[in-house]
Structures are given as structure tokens and as C-alpha cells.
N, C-alpha and C positions, 0 to 999 in steps of 0.2 A: 731695380733701384732700392726697393724696400730692404732686401737682404744686405745690399751694400751699406745702407744707412745704419743698420744694426751693427755690422762689422766695424764701421767707422767709430761708432760710439764705444764699442768694446775696446778698440785700439786706443781711443782717447782715455778711457777709464784706466787702461793699463799704464799709459804714460803718466797720468796724474798719480797713480798708485806709486810708481817708482820715484816720483817727486815728493812723496809723502803728503800729498794733498788729499787725504782720505775722505774729507767731508764732501768734496766735489765728485768723488768717484761714484757715490750712490746716485747723484743726480743724473749722471750719464747712463748708469745702469737702469734707472727707472724709465728713461726715454727709450732705451733699447728694449726693455720689457714690454712697454706699450706697443712698440712697432711689431715685435714678435707675436704678441697676442692678436693684433689687428690682421697680420698676415697668416696666422695659424701655423707659424713655423715652429713646430715642436722641438726640433733639434736645437735651433738657436735659443729658444725659450729655456730649454734645459741648461744650456751653457750660461746664459744670462742669470738664471736662478742660482746656479752654483757660485757665480761671481758675487751675486747679491748676498748670499749666505756669508761669504768671506767678508764683504764690506760691513754688514751689520755686526759680525763678530768683532771686527777690529774696533768698532765704535761701542762695544759692550752692550749691544741691543740684541739680546739672545733669543727672545721669542720670535721676532720676524726672521732672525737668522735661521732658526730651526725650521720654520715654515718654508723658507726658500730652499733650504738644504733638502728637506723631504720632498718638495715638489721636483727639484732637480733629479733626485734619485728615482722617483716614480716615473718621470718622463723618460729617463735614461733606460730604465728597465723595459718600459713599453716599446721603446725604439730598438731595443736590443743592442744599444751602443755601449760596448764594454768600456771604452776610454772615458765616456761621460759617467758611467757607473762608478768607476774608480775615483774620478774627480769629486763626485758628489759625496761619496763615502769619506773621502779625506776631509771635506769641509765639515761634515757632521762630527767626525772625530775631534776636530779642533774645537768645535763648539762645546762638545762634552767636556773637553779638557778645561776650557775656561770656566765652565760651570762647576768644576771641582769633581766631576764624575770620571775619575782617572781610569777606573776599570772599564767603563764603556768606551772611553776614548782609546785605550790600548786595544780593545777588541776591534774597534772600527779601523784603526791604523794597521793592525795585523791582517785584517780582512782585505784592506786595500793592497797591502804588499803581496798577499796571495794572488789577488786579481792581476796585479802588475806582472807577476811571474808567468801568468797564463796568456798575457797579451803580447803579441809580437808587433811592435810599432812599424809603420811603413816608413819609407824614405822621407826624410824631412819632418818626421813626427818628433816634436820636442818632449813628449811625455817620457821618453826613455831616460833622458838626462835628469829631468825633474824627479822622476820616481826613484832614481838612484840616490837621491839625497833627501828630498823634502820629508817623506813619511818617516824615514829612519831617524832624522834629526828630532822630529817631534816625539817619536817614541822614546828617545833618550831623555827628553824633557819630562815626559810622564814617569819614566823610571826614576828620575831624580826626586820626584815627590813621594813615591811609594817605597823608595829605598832599594830598588833592584839594581844596585850598583855593580855587582859582579857581572850580571848579564849585560849591562850597559857598557861596561869597560871592555868587554870582549868584542864589542861592535865598533868602538871608537876609531881605531886605526884604519879599519876597512872603510868606514864612512868618509874619513878625511881623504883616503886614496881615491875613492869614487868621485868625490868633489873635485879633486885635483885633475882627475882624468877627463872631466868634462871641459876643462880649460875655460870655465865661466866664473868670473869673480862672484856673481850672485850666489852660485851654488856653494862656493867655498865659504862665503859669509854664513849661509844657512847651516852648513856643516859645523862651523866653529860655534855657532849658537847652541846647537844641541850638545856637542861634546863639552863645551865650556860649562854649560848649565849643569851637566851631570857631575863634572869634576868639582865645581864650586859647591854644590849641595853636599857632596861627600866630604868637603873640607880639604881637598888636595889643591892648596892654593898655588903652589909652584907650577903645576901642570895647567891648572885652570887659567892662570894669568898668561902663560905662554900661548895657549890656544886663543883666548879671548883677545889678547893684544894683537895677535895675528889677524883675527877677524876684523878688529877695529881698523887696522892699517889698510886692509882690503877695502873696507867701506869708504875710508877717507880717500884713498888713491883713485877709486873708481866712481866716486860720488854716488854711492848707494844710500841716498838720503832716507829711504824707507826703513833701512836696517841699521843705520848709524846709531840712533839712540838705544835700540835693542841690544846691540853689542856693547855700547859704551857704558850702559848701566851695570852690566855684569863686570866689566873691568873695574868700575868704580867701587862696586860692592866687594870685589876681591881685594882691592887696595884697603878698604875699610877693615876687613877681617885681618889683614896682614899688618895693621897698625899704621898704614900710610895715609893718615887722615887728611893732611894738607893736599894730597893729590886726589883723594877719594871724593871729598865733599863738592868741589867745583864740578867735577865730572858727573856726579850723580845729579846735582841740581840742574845742570844744563840738559842732561838726558831726559830727566822727568819733564822739564819745561818744554823741550822740543816735542816729546811724545804727546803731551797734552794738547799742544797747538795742532799737531798733525791729526789728532783724533777728534778735532772740532770740539774741544773742551771736555771730552770723556777722560776721566781720571785713570791713569795706569796704576791701579791699586797695588799691584805687586811691587812696582818700582818705587812707589811712595813709601811702602813699608821698608824697603831696603834703605832709602834715604833716611827714614826715621831711625833705623838701627844704627846708621853711621853717625847721626846726631847723638844718639845715646852713647856710643863709644867715645865720642868727643866730649862727653859731659854736658851736652846742651839739651837737658831733659825737657824743657818747655817746648822747644822746637820739635823734639822727637815725639812728644805727646800730640802736638798739632798734626803731624804727619800720620801718626798711628790712628788718630780719630778720623781723619779724612779717609784713610784707606778702609777703615771699618765701615763707615757710613756708605761709601760708594759700593763696597763689595756686598753689603747687605741689600742695598737698593737694587743692585743688578744680579743678585743671587750668585755671586762668585764665591762659593762656599770655601774653596781652598784658600783664597786670598783673605777671606774672613778669619779663618783659623790662624793664619800668619799674623794678621793685625792684632788679634786677641792675645797671642803670645807676646807680641811686642809691647802691648799695654801692660801685661804682667811684668815684663822686664823693667819697664820704666817705673812702675809702682814699687818694685823691689829695690830699685836704686835711689829712691827718694831718701832724703835725710830729715827725719827718720823714715824708714821704709813704711809704705802704706800696705801693711800686711794683708788686711782684709781684701783690698782691691787687687793686690798682686795674686793672692791665692784664687780669688774668683775668676780672674782673667786667665790664669794658667789652666784652671780646671775646665773652663769653657773651651779653650783652645784644644785641650787634650781630648775632651769628649768628641769634638768635631773631627779632630785628626784621626781618632780611632774609627769613627764612622766612615771616613773617606779613605782609610788605609794609608794615611800619611805617616809612615813609620819614622822617618828622620825628625819630623816635627814632634811626634810623640816623645822621642828621646830628648829633644830640647826642652819640652815641657816638664818631663820628669827631672831633668837637671835643674831647671829653674825652681821647681817646687822643692827639690832637695836642698839647694842653697838657701832658699827662703826659710825652710824649717830649721836648718842649722843655725841661722842667725837668731831665730826666736826660741832656741832651746828645746825644740821638739825633736829630740835626737832619734827616737825610734822611727818617726815618720821620715826624717831626713835620711836615715840609713836605707830605708826601703826605696825611697824615690831615687837616691843616688845610685844604689846598686842596680836598679832597673835601667837607669840611664846608661851606666857602664856596660851592662849586658847588651843593650841595644846598639850602642856605639860600636862595641867590639864586633858584634855579629854583622854589622854593615861596613866595617872597616872605616868608620868615621873617626880616625885617630886624632884629628886636630883638636877635638873637644875632650879627649880622654884625660890629659894631665890635670886640668883644673878640676874635673869631676872626681878623679881618683884622689887628689890632694884633699878635697873637701870631705870625702868619705873617710879618709885616714884620720883627719882631724876629729870627726864625729866619733869614730871608734876608739880614739885615744882618750876620750873624756872619761 
């Protein structure tokens, strides 16, 4: 009976998860944890711990997430359960990602993929389908932050084919998430929109509430970059609001920064500033260092677009974002910071500094094939050199 009670709570947690009721998920998992401890059921405790790691991660509570993830992995190793080891390693990789430790995240995800290759699932084992999509998609998301676009793009078509082959809408949504993120960060808006809009349609058609805001916010941000602001802003606002409700009030800092950038593009600087400050405060409070860097860069952009520009604030924010981006290996963000600094220096008559920053941005954009941002940057450099 005790084992059945644990399994029922795990099933309920999964159902709540798919409904996007993430706050109640942890309550179910805590009950399952207490039962597993009472029974001394190490295998179920490992599984519950892995799920708890994911639940705490979703709610941006990373210290207990790490503890649960490490406990799951320790138990899985002691049990010699390969499938549980793979699952726990995956959870730890995602926690590292959200903390901005992209190198460690990619290492864990690659380790998981090697483990999956050595594991031969039995009949009825769902890990085969999940492993065909889930870690690959998150690896693409990591690539999008460090600028490994060439390696990522070589994987995209295969990942989408894998997802389609499972014939499961959830897996297709997950695949479009990773592929869309990579294309979006590279600035390939046409392809990013095609992939993300497909994922959004899948979520809507199959009522995938837990993934709907995740995909919708990417569609909205792509619309914003493409200049389709009347479509972008309502979609972003709704997605951010939905995600915050599902996360029991935990702020989705990355999405808030995207909403802030859309407000900036729409000329709504005060609203952009509010979003950027919220994203910065939340990311610092929860040690989401990658999101902190994005929020700092956005604050620099906002200060640079003031009339007149707040030069001191803009430069300070760009430099802080750049330092953090360099530490975390976030090459696309480094390029954006160099571009921002170059444009700022050009407006203030600091031509040598502008030339250096803009040239660096162009070199980085070119090396990563981030061509969307090249024309504006090259035009600014030409203007500086023409003086």
C-alpha cells in the first residue's frame, strides 16, 4: 500500500505539472518523499528526489533543487540504476543552466546523452522517446547562450525529425523550444518564427498548458525583433503573466527581460525600465547569473535611448553586463554589449572607443553568423570612420 501511495502522488504531481499548477506539484512530491523515507524505499526516493529537483528548479529555488538532484544521483549510483542516473544527471544539468553555469550544464547534458546511448530501454520504457528529444533540446538552448550556433544548427533538423517520429505532441513542443531558441538568439527570425509558431500551434491544439507560455514568449520576442510590435506586446505580456502564475509568483526573469526589450523597441522606456529592474532584482536574488547579465545589458540599452542619453548609466550597465557575459562565456551577449557601447561612444564623440567596440561587435557577429545585427553595426562604424 505504501508503494502505491507514493506512485499515486507521483502520478498526481505529473498531472498537476501538465496543467501548469507547479506550486502544488511540490506539495505532492513532499508527501511522496515522506512516504518513501518511512518505507526505506531507496528507488522511489531517488525518483521522487529527481522530480523534486525539477520542481524546485521551475520555481527558481536552486539550493534545494541542487540538494535534491545530488541526492537522486547518489541514490541512483548506489542502486546501480542506470535510468535513474541519467534522469538525475539531466536535472542537475538544467539547474546549472538556470544558474548561468552553461559549461557545467553542457557537460552534464552531454554526459546524459552518452549514458542514454549505453542504455537499452525495455518494452514500455518511455525514456527512449524522452531521451530522443529532451536533452538535445536543452543542449541547443545552452548553445544559444554561448554562441555555438554552427554546432547547434547541424543538430536542428535531426532533432525535429526525432520529435516527429515519437508522434507525441509534447516532444514536438520541446523540440521546437530548443530549435527556436537557437535560431532566435542567432537572429534568424524567419526560421525562428516558423519553428516557434509551429510549437505554439501544437501547444494550443493539444492543451499543453505547461509549455504554452514558454513557446509563446519566444514567438512574441521574435515578433518584437521583426518590428511586429502590435502582435508582440500582447503575446509577451500574456505569456509572462501566465508563467508567473504557474510558478506560484516566481518571476520568469528571462521572459521579463524580453518583454522589457519589446517595450524599449516600442519607445515605452519607463515600462521597459520597470521590467528590466524586476528582472535584475529577481535574477540577483536567485543567483541566475545569465539572466542578470541580460537584464544589465537591457538597462544599458534603456539608458542609452533616453533623451538625452544617460551616458554614465548606460556605460556602467553595458560594462557590468559585458564582464559577466565574458565570465560565463556568453559570446552573443558580449557582441551585443560591444555594439551598445560602440553606438553610445559614437553619439558622445568618443570616436576611437566607438571604432574599437563596433569593430569587435562586427567581428563577433560575423564569426557566429549573427547577420541580423550586422547592418546597423556596420553603418555606425562607417559613419565613425567617415568623420
